[in-house]
N, C-alpha and C positions, 0 to 999 in steps of 0.2 A: 810704647804701644804703637802699632802701625796705623796708618791712616785708615785702612780698611777695617780695623778692629775698633775704631773709635765709636763709642755709643752715643755721644751727644754731639749736636751740631757745633762746628767751630764758630767762634765769634770773630768779628772784624779784627780784634787784636791778635787772634791766633793766625789769621791770614797775614797780617802785618809782620808777625814774628817769623814767618817763613822766608823772609828776604834772604836770598843767597843759599837757601837750603834745597830740600827736595822740591822738584817742580810742582807748581800748583795746577790742578786740573779743573777745568770748568767747561760747561756747555750751557746753551740756552735751553729753556723748556717753556711750554705754554699750556700744557695739559697735565692732569693728574697721572694718567698711565705713563707718559714719557718721563715725568719726574720720578715715578717709582722705578722705572728701568735704570735710571742713572744714579739714583740716590747712594748706592753702595760704592760707587766708583769715582765720584767727583768730590772736590772740596767745597765748591759752591756752585749753585745753579743761578743763572741770570734769567729773569723774566724780562726779555728784551723787547724794546718797541719794534724790533724786527717782526714781531707777531703780526703787525699790520700788513706786511708784504707776504709773509710765509703762510698765514692762515686766513687772512681777510682779503687777499687779492688787491691790496692797495699798491700804487705805483711807487710810493716812498713811505718813510716813517712819519711824515709831517702831519698826516690826518689822524694819527693815533691819539686817543683821548685818555684822560685819567680813568674814566669808567672802564675802558678796555683793559688798562693795566691792572686795575683792581680785580676785575673779573678773572683774568688769567693768573694774577698773583694768588688769589684764593685757591684756584684750581691746583696750581703747582704746590702750594703749601700742604695741601691734603696728601700729596704723594711723597713728602719728604719726612724722614725720621732722623737722618744724621747729617745731611749736607746743609750748609748755610744757603739762604735765599737772598738774592739781591734783586731789586726791582728798578727798572728804568723810570726816571721822571720823563714824561713825554714832552714834546715840543710845545712851548707856550706855558708850561707849568712852573717854570723857575727863572726864566730870563729877566722878567720885569724888575724883580727886587729880591734881596735876601729874605724879606718877610714873606713874599709870595712863595718862594722856594720852601721856606720852613712849613708854612701851612700845608702845602701839597705833599711834602716829604713826610710830615707827621701823619697825614691822612693815609698815605700809602702804607706806612709801617703799622699803623693802628688797625687798618682794615684787612691787611693781608698777612700780617705776622712776619714781614720781611725783617732780616737782620741788618739791612743797609739799603741805601739807594745809590743809583749811579746817575751822573749827569755829565753832559758833554761840555768841553771848553777848558782852556788853559788859564792864562793870566787874567783874562776878563772875568773868569768865574771864581777867582781866588777869594775875593771878599765873601761871596756867597758860600763857598765851601767852609770858610772859617766861621761864618755865622751859624751854619748848620751844626758843625762839629762841636762848637762851644755850647750848643743847646741839646746835645745828646743824640744827634742824628749822624751815624757813621756814613761816610761818603766814599764811594769809589769814583775816581775821575776817569775821563776818557778824552784823549787827545789824538792828534794825527788826522786821519779821515774821520770827521764827525758827521754822520749821515744826516742829522737834523740841519746841517749848514751846507748841504750840497749846492744850493743856489748861489751862495756866496763863494764857495770853493770851486765852482765851475764844473761840478760833476764828481763822480767817484774816482778821483785821481790820487796817485801816490802823493803823500805830503812829506815835507821836510828835506827835499833835495836842494842842493846848492846853498844859496844864502838863507833859505828857510830853515836850515838845520839849527842855526843859532836861536831862532824864534821858538822852535820846537823844544830845544833844551830849556829855554826860559819858561815855557809852559809847564814842562815836567817839574822843574824846581819850584815853580809857583804853587802848583797843586799840592806838592809834598809839604811845603812850608805852611800851607793853609790848613793842613790837617787831614788830607785824604789818606786812607789806609792802604790804598793801592791805586794803580793807574793803568787803564787799558791803552795800549799803543796799536792803533789800527792803520794798516797800509802805509808803513814808514820804511825807509831803506834799512837793510839789515845792520849796516855799520852804525847808523844813528841809533837804532834800537839797542844795540849792544852798549853804545856809549851812555845812553840814558840809564840803562840798567846798572851800569857800573857806577854812575855818579849820583843817582838819587837814592834816598834812604828807604823808600817804600817799594814793595814788589811791583814789577811790571808784568802785565798780562798781555801777551801778544796775540794779535790776529792779523796775519799778513805782515809780520814784523821779523822776528828772529827766534831760532831755537834757543838762543842764549837768554831770552827773557825769563823772568822768575816763574812764569806760568803761561798757559795757553788757553784760548777759548775759541770755539766755533759755534755757528748756528747748527743745532742738532739736525734739522731737516736737510741742511746742506751736506753734512758728513754722512748721513744715511742715504742720500740720494732720493729723498722724498720731494725736495724742492728742485725743480728742473727748469724753471723759467730762464735762469742763467747760472753760470758757475764762475765764481771769482778765481783768479790765479792761485790765491792762497788756500783754496779749499781742497782737501783730499777727501775723496769719497771712500769711506771705509765699508760701504755696502751700497747696493743698488735696489733699495726697497721699493722705489717708485716703479721700476720696471717689473719687479716681482708682483707688485700689487696690480698693475695693469694686466699682466698675464693671467693672474688669478681671476680677475673680474671678467676677462674675456672667456675663460674656461667656464665660469659660472653661467654667463649669458648663453653660451653654447649648450650647456647641460639643460638649462631651463627650456630653451627653444626645441631641444630634442626630446623633451619630457623625460630626461634621465635623472632630473632632480626635481622634487624630492624622491628618493628611493624608498623602498619598504622600511628601511631602518630609520627613516626620518618622519614617519607618519604614525598615527595612533589607531589601534583597533577599536571596534565598537564597545568592547568590554575589556577592562583592564585585566591583565594576567593576575592571578592570585598573588597577593603580597605587594602589588605595585599600585600606585595611584593612577 
């Protein structure tokens, strides 16, 4: 059965089993309508903490809360019938201890219907990943550029160049050994991403990494041209919906000011025609 014909949502073990197979397709989503648009076309949907920047106008992901992730997770879940949903654990919700991570991960899954959670960090989060997976919480790991750590990374820089490549390999091995079912590689050199993909046993999901990764993810508002505050090198815009939206809004405003809208077909007569309400 093809991926597009599948009737039920894949489970984390299904994504894990795709290692080395057909590329895994993923996008972020934050709303019910957007989830409905992508449901038939992706393997999993990520409710990313990027929602803070994309929809709430925040300068980074650091101010995103559990309540925001739950709100948007519920909205996305309503729009899905076949794709798996993964929800980000926000900054401050899991770093303190494995126990804190379990409480918040369990809450996210229980209140949103998520199939898994995602958290950032490599070797330093291996104990937490193991703690969660041993207690029934599927975990997608995230290494390389980890946006929640931009202040310690020195900004949105490529990670894993030079001597840092060995550390990145160690991070990848650590999260795989800890039980993560997949790992996101963000903004890492292509050769390193290919090496990690070849050497770790779990699927790699690239974003600014390599076409050789086991799958790819983008922020949907980036690839549709809806988020225009900046454009990362790794983003390809498959549409320019932001420009189209602004043009449509300008046309609407002009029509209102010229009293061309609403037209006769948009208003109601004093008496309804026979057979109509």
